[in-house]
C-alpha positions in Angstrom: 8.8 5.9 38.3 5.1 5.6 39.3 4.3 3.4 42.3 2.0 0.4 41.9 -1.6 1.2 42.3 -2.6 1.6 45.9 1.0 2.0 47.2 2.5 5.3 48.1 6.2 5.6 48.5 7.0 8.0 51.4 10.5 9.4 51.3 12.1 10.6 54.6 11.4 14.2 55.7 14.2 16.7 55.7 16.8 16.4 58.5 16.0 18.3 61.7 19.0 20.6 61.1 17.4 21.7 57.8 14.1 22.3 59.5 15.7 24.4 62.2 17.6 26.5 59.7 14.7 26.7 57.2 11.3 26.6 59.0 9.5 26.7 55.7 11.3 23.5 54.5 8.8 21.1 56.1 5.8 22.9 54.6 7.5 22.7 51.1 8.3 19.1 51.6 4.8 18.2 52.6 3.4 20.1 49.6 5.7 18.1 47.3 4.5 14.9 48.8 0.9 15.9 48.2 1.8 16.7 44.5 3.5 13.3 44.2 0.5 11.5 45.7 -1.7 13.2 43.2 0.6 12.3 40.4 0.3 8.6 41.4 -3.4 8.8 41.8 -3.9 10.6 38.5 -1.3 9.7 35.9 -0.7 12.3 33.2 -3.1 12.5 30.3 -2.1 10.7 27.1 -1.4 14.0 25.3 0.8 15.3 28.1 2.6 12.0 28.4 3.1 11.6 24.7 4.4 15.2 24.2 6.9 14.7 27.1 8.2 11.2 26.4 7.2 9.8 23.0 9.0 9.8 19.6 7.6 8.3 16.5 9.2 6.6 13.4 8.2 8.2 10.1 9.2 7.1 6.6 10.1 10.7 5.6 12.1 11.9 8.6 13.0 8.8 10.7 12.5 9.0 14.5 11.1 12.4 15.6 9.4 13.8 18.7 5.7 13.3 18.7 4.0 16.6 18.0 0.4 15.7 17.4 -1.6 17.2 14.6 -4.9 18.9 15.5 -7.0 15.8 14.6 -4.6 13.5 16.6 -5.1 15.7 19.6 -8.9 15.6 19.2 -8.8 11.9 19.0 -6.5 11.3 22.0 -8.6 13.7 24.1 -11.8 11.8 23.2 -12.8 9.5 26.0 -16.2 8.5 24.5 -16.9 4.7 24.9 -17.5 4.4 21.1 -15.4 6.2 18.5 -15.7 6.1 14.7 -12.8 7.4 12.6 -13.2 8.0 8.8 -9.7 8.8 7.6 -7.4 9.3 4.7 -4.5 7.0 4.1 -1.2 7.6 5.9 -2.3 10.5 8.2 -0.6 9.2 11.3 -3.5 7.4 13.0 -1.7 4.1 13.5 0.9 6.0 15.6 -1.9 7.7 17.5 -3.5 4.3 18.2 -0.2 2.8 19.4 0.5 5.7 21.7 -3.0 5.5 23.3 -2.8 1.7 23.7 0.6 1.9 25.4 -0.5 4.7 27.7 -3.5 2.6 28.7 -1.4 -0.5 29.3 1.3 1.1 31.5 -0.9 3.5 33.5 -3.7 1.1 34.3 -3.3 -2.4 35.7 -4.9 -5.4 34.0 -6.0 -3.6 30.9 -6.8 -6.0 28.1 -6.4 -4.3 24.7 -7.4 -6.0 21.4 -6.5 -4.8 18.0 -8.0 -6.4 14.8 -6.6 -5.6 11.4 -7.7 -6.9 8.0 -4.5 -8.9 7.4 -1.9 -10.6 9.5 0.8 -8.2 8.1 -1.2 -5.1 9.2 -1.8 -6.7 12.6 2.0 -7.2 13.0 2.6 -3.6 11.9 0.3 -2.3 14.6 2.4 -4.2 17.2 5.5 -2.7 15.6 4.1 0.8 16.1 3.5 -0.1 19.8 7.1 -1.3 20.1 8.4 1.9 18.5 6.4 3.8 21.2 7.9 1.7 24.0 11.4 2.2 22.6 11.0 5.9 22.8 10.1 6.1 26.5 12.6 7.4 29.1 11.4 4.7 31.6 10.9 1.4 29.8 7.9 -0.6 31.2 8.6 -4.2 32.1 7.4 -6.7 29.5 6.8 -10.3 30.6 5.9 -11.5 27.1 6.7 -10.1 23.6 6.1 -11.6 20.2 4.7 -10.7 16.7 1.1 -10.5 18.0 1.3 -9.7 21.7 2.8 -7.5 24.4 2.2 -8.4 28.0 3.2 -6.1 30.8 4.3 -6.8 34.4 1.2 -4.9 35.7 -1.1 -7.5 34.1 -2.0 -5.4 31.0 -1.9 -7.0 27.5 -2.0 -5.8 23.9 -3.1 -8.5 21.4 -3.1 -7.7 17.7 -4.9 -10.2 15.4 -5.9 -10.4 11.7 -9.6 -10.5 10.9 -11.2 -13.9 11.2 -14.5 -15.4 12.3 -13.1 -16.0 15.8 -11.2 -12.7 16.2 -12.3 -11.2 19.5 -13.8 -14.4 21.0 -12.3 -15.7 24.2 -10.3 -12.5 24.9 -11.9 -10.4 27.7 -11.0 -7.1 26.1 -11.5 -3.8 27.9 -10.4 -1.8 24.8 -10.8 -2.7 21.2 -9.5 -1.2 18.0 -10.9 -2.4 14.7 -8.5 -1.1 12.0 -9.5 -0.6 8.3 -12.8 -2.2 9.2 -14.5 -1.4 5.9 -12.1 -3.9 4.3 -12.2 -6.6 7.0 -13.5 -10.1 6.2 -16.1 -11.3 8.7 -16.7 -7.7 9.9 -20.2 -8.5 11.0 -19.1 -11.6 12.9 -16.2 -9.7 14.6 -18.5 -6.8 15.6 -21.2 -9.1 17.0 -18.6 -11.0 19.0 -16.9 -7.9 20.5 -19.4 -5.0 20.9 -21.7 -6.7 23.5 -18.8 -7.9 25.7 -17.0 -4.7 26.4 -17.3 -3.6 30.1 -18.8 -0.3 31.1 -15.4 1.3 31.4 -14.2 -0.1 28.1 -13.7 1.7 24.8 -14.4 0.6 21.2 -12.6 2.4 18.4 -13.5 1.6 14.7 -11.5 3.3 12.0 -11.1 2.9 8.2 -10.7 4.5 4.9 -13.8 4.5 2.7 -14.7 1.3 0.8 -18.1 1.9 -0.8 -21.4 1.4 0.9 -21.8 -2.4 1.0 -20.1 -3.0 4.3 -20.8 -2.8 8.1 -18.4 0.2 8.5 -20.5 2.4 6.2 -23.7 1.3 8.0 -22.1 2.4 11.3 -20.8 5.7 10.0 -24.1 6.6 8.3 -26.1 5.8 11.4 -28.0 2.9 9.9 -27.1 0.7 12.8 -24.8 0.6 15.9 -26.3 3.4 18.0 -24.4 6.5 19.2 -20.8 7.1 18.3 -18.3 9.9 18.7 -17.1 10.6 15.1 -13.8 11.9 13.7 -13.4 12.8 10.0 -9.8 13.1 8.8 -9.5 14.3 5.1 -6.1 14.3 3.4 -6.2 18.1 3.5 -6.3 18.1 7.3 -2.8 16.6 7.3 -0.1 19.3 7.1 2.3 16.9 5.3 -0.1 16.8 2.3 -1.7 20.2 2.6 1.6 22.1 2.8 2.8 20.6 -0.4 1.3 22.5 -3.3 2.1 19.8 -5.8 1.0 16.7 -3.8 -2.7 16.6 -4.8 -2.2 17.1 -8.5 0.7 14.6 -8.7 -1.1 12.0 -6.7 -4.4 12.3 -8.6 -2.5 12.0 -11.9 -1.0 8.7 -10.9 -4.1 7.0 -9.3 -7.5 6.0 -10.5 -10.4 8.3 -9.4 -11.8 5.4 -7.4 -8.4 4.8 -5.6 -8.0 8.4 -4.7 -11.6 8.6 -3.5 -11.0 5.6 -1.4 -7.6 6.3 0.0 -7.8 10.1 0.5 -11.2 11.7 -0.2 -13.4 9.9 2.3 -15.8 9.2 -0.6 -18.1 6.3 0.0 -19.9 6.7 -3.4 -16.9 6.9 -5.8 -15.1 4.2 -3.9 -18.0 1.8 -4.4 -18.5 -1.3 -6.6 -18.7 0.1 -10.1 -15.3 0.0 -11.7 -15.6 1.8 -15.1 -17.3 5.1 -15.7 -19.6 5.2 -18.8 -18.0 8.5 -20.0 -14.6 6.9 -19.8 -15.8 3.8 -21.7 -17.2 6.0 -24.5 -13.8 7.7 -24.9 -12.2 4.2 -25.4 -13.8 4.0 -28.8 -12.5 7.3 -30.1 -9.3 7.3 -32.2 -8.9 3.6 -32.0 -6.4 2.1 -34.5 -6.4 -1.7 -35.0 -3.2 -2.1 -37.0 -0.5 -3.7 -34.9 2.3 -2.9 -37.4 2.7 0.7 -36.4 3.0 -0.1 -32.7 6.1 0.4 -30.6 5.4 -2.5 -28.3 3.0 -5.5 -28.1 1.6 -7.3 -25.1 -0.7 -10.4 -25.5 -2.7 -11.8 -22.6 -4.8 -14.9 -22.4 -7.6 -15.7 -19.9 -8.1 -19.5 -20.1 -11.7 -20.7 -19.8 -13.1 -23.9 -18.4 -15.2 -26.2 -20.5 -18.3 -24.0 -20.3 -16.4 -20.7 -20.2 -14.9 -18.6 -23.0 -11.2 -18.2 -23.5 -10.1 -14.7 -24.4 -6.9 -13.5 -26.0 -6.2 -9.7 -26.2 -3.2 -8.1 -27.8 -2.4 -4.5 -26.8 -0.2 -2.3 -29.0 1.5 0.9 -27.8 1.4 4.1 -29.9 2.9 7.1 -28.1 1.3 6.8 -24.6 -1.8 5.0 -25.7 -2.6 1.3 -25.8 -4.8 0.0 -28.6 -6.5 -3.5 -28.7 -5.0 -4.8 -32.0 -6.2 -8.4 -31.8 -9.2 -9.9 -29.9 -10.4 -13.5 -29.9 -13.1 -15.0 -27.7 -14.2 -18.7 -28.1 -15.0 -21.9 -26.3 -12.8 -24.9 -27.2 -10.9 -27.8 -25.7 -7.4 -27.3 -24.5 -5.6 -28.5 -27.6 -7.4 -25.9 -29.7 -6.6 -23.2 -27.1 -3.0 -24.2 -27.2 -2.8 -24.0 -31.0 -4.4 -20.5 -31.1 -1.9 -19.2 -28.5 1.0 -20.7 -30.4 -0.3 -19.3 -33.7 -0.6 -15.7 -32.4 2.7 -15.9 -30.5 4.6 -16.9 -33.7 2.8 -14.3 -35.8 3.0 -11.3 -33.5 6.1 -10.0 -31.7 6.1 -9.0 -28.0 5.5 -10.7 -24.7 2.7 -13.3 -24.1 1.1 -13.7 -20.6 -1.3 -16.6 -19.8 -3.4 -16.7 -16.7 -2.1 -19.4 -14.3 -5.2 -20.2 -12.2 -5.3 -24.0 -12.2 -7.2 -24.1 -15.4 -4.5 -22.4 -17.4 -1.6 -24.5 -16.0 -2.1 -27.5 -18.2 -2.2 -25.3 -21.3 1.0 -23.5 -20.3 2.8 -26.8 -19.7 2.0 -28.1 -23.2 2.8 -25.0 -25.2 5.6 -25.1 -27.7 6.2 -21.3 -27.4 7.5 -19.3 -24.5 4.9 -17.5 -22.3 4.9 -15.8 -18.9 2.4 -17.1 -16.4 0.2 -14.6 -14.6 -0.5 -16.1 -11.2 -4.0 -15.1 -10.2 -4.5 -14.3 -6.5 -7.0 -11.9 -4.8 -4.2 -9.3 -4.7 -2.9 -9.7 -8.3 -6.4 -9.7 -9.7 -7.3 -6.5 -8.0 -4.1 -4.9 -9.1 -4.7 -6.0 -12.7 -8.2 -4.5 -12.7 -6.9 -1.3 -11.2 -4.3 -1.1 -14.0 -7.0 -1.4 -16.6 -9.1 1.1 -14.7 -6.2 3.6 -14.6 -5.5 3.4 -18.4 -9.2 3.8 -19.1 -9.5 6.9 -16.9 -6.4 8.4 -18.4 -7.8 7.9 -21.9 -4.9 5.6 -22.8 -6.9 2.5 -23.6 -8.6 2.2 -27.0 -10.6 -0.6 -28.6 -13.6 -1.3 -30.8 -14.8 -4.6 -29.4 -18.5 -4.7 -28.5 -18.2 -7.7 -26.1 -15.3 -6.1 -24.2 -17.3 -2.8 -24.0 -20.3 -4.7 -22.7 -18.4 -6.6 -20.0 -16.5 -3.4 -18.8 -19.8 -1.5 -18.6 -21.3 -4.2 -16.2 -18.1 -5.0 -14.3 -18.1 -4.5 -10.5 -15.5 -5.4 -7.8 -17.8 -8.1 -6.5 -17.7 -10.1 -9.8 -18.7 -13.5 -8.6 -21.7 -13.7 -10.9 -20.5 -11.4 -13.6 -19.2 -12.3 -17.1 -15.6 -11.2 -16.9 -13.3 -13.2 -19.2 -12.7 -10.3 -21.6 -12.2 -7.8 -18.8 -9.7 -10.2 -17.1 -7.7 -10.7 -20.3 -7.5 -6.9 -20.9 -6.6 -6.4 -17.2 -3.7 -8.8 -17.4 -2.4 -7.0 -20.4 -2.9 -3.6 -18.8 -1.0 -4.7 -15.7 2.0 -5.7 -17.8 1.7 -2.4 -19.6 2.0 -0.2 -16.5 4.1 -2.5 -14.3 7.3 -0.8 -13.4 6.3 2.6 -14.8 7.4 5.4 -12.4 4.6 7.2 -10.5 1.9 4.6 -11.2 0.2 3.7 -7.9 -2.1 0.7 -7.4 -3.8 0.1 -4.1 -5.8 -2.8 -2.7 
């Protein structure tokens, strides 16, 4: 057990009888004390400490000894005051962060460590990684406070893990800061402005993320457009032995993800992971071999996007032939709620299959007054993104066919930041696409 800083525990020298019998024993004892004193003054490096004491919990093998990958070692040996990490998904960097944070907390008194993640769930997950690290140690450090967002140690060090918010980082005198998945963080500019100028001279700022296009602070930092000097670490999926050693992993994963999702999650691609959702070449393929007759379809799915008074309502029915979905009915119109209800009811009675109506406040009164059974699609930021990704996946795989000019026009202009973009046809098609692939094995949707 290491002594507290500034205190050296001096064991008694060997008994006189031992010294008389073994004259060299005193010299050996004194040498050992010098080594012990040096150990107290200079605790083991994080790599040495981790290899000797730490185990990590993995989803594929349970708890195993920590044997760092080459890029984890490079990161943990990097003591630069500012570090940028551009990484693929699930390459073990959360474990590396937790190990480093715990090492700092238990080997240095009064270390104030702040972690900021894009969501509360991810913030709690980082604390969980820290707990896993502590649980693996031979000598457990004394904790005086432990909850879902904080660990406080008896030596005065603290680890605080928060979700991104305008106030994250304010009022906490951090010596070390980790900004996780920063390309996706809301209020990234406010968080960075609050934290970066307040770090002490001996502090360390680490910013890490997967790629998320170029319209964010993380890209500007990585590309050198602002932020000054950084130590940079680039971790492609092929650098991770767990992926690289599997000859089927890349092909299988690419087949079940959109190009944009793979570029974002694994390829470190700022361009492909950007705002444009649909590729023009893919949209052109949508018009080839389109068949509008619903009678030859194996399955039908109808989705309605309900418009407000000045917005269009759109109803799209997809029909499945083999592995391909065809738009077999399309309607776009502006009308009061009673007319919208009657059109939904008419198509529901005429066509078999499931009917899904967007439940977004506007659609709820329509759903309540329908005389036919429908399934509400509750629109949140998460479900909307997943629905758009489902449509994107079908389009890229050549499994979405239609001949509607308005839908083609909207898909060609659609971007992830769709606040000022006409999107009613895209949203209707996306809800139907989401239902089409939901539950299919191997299909992967990321946020």
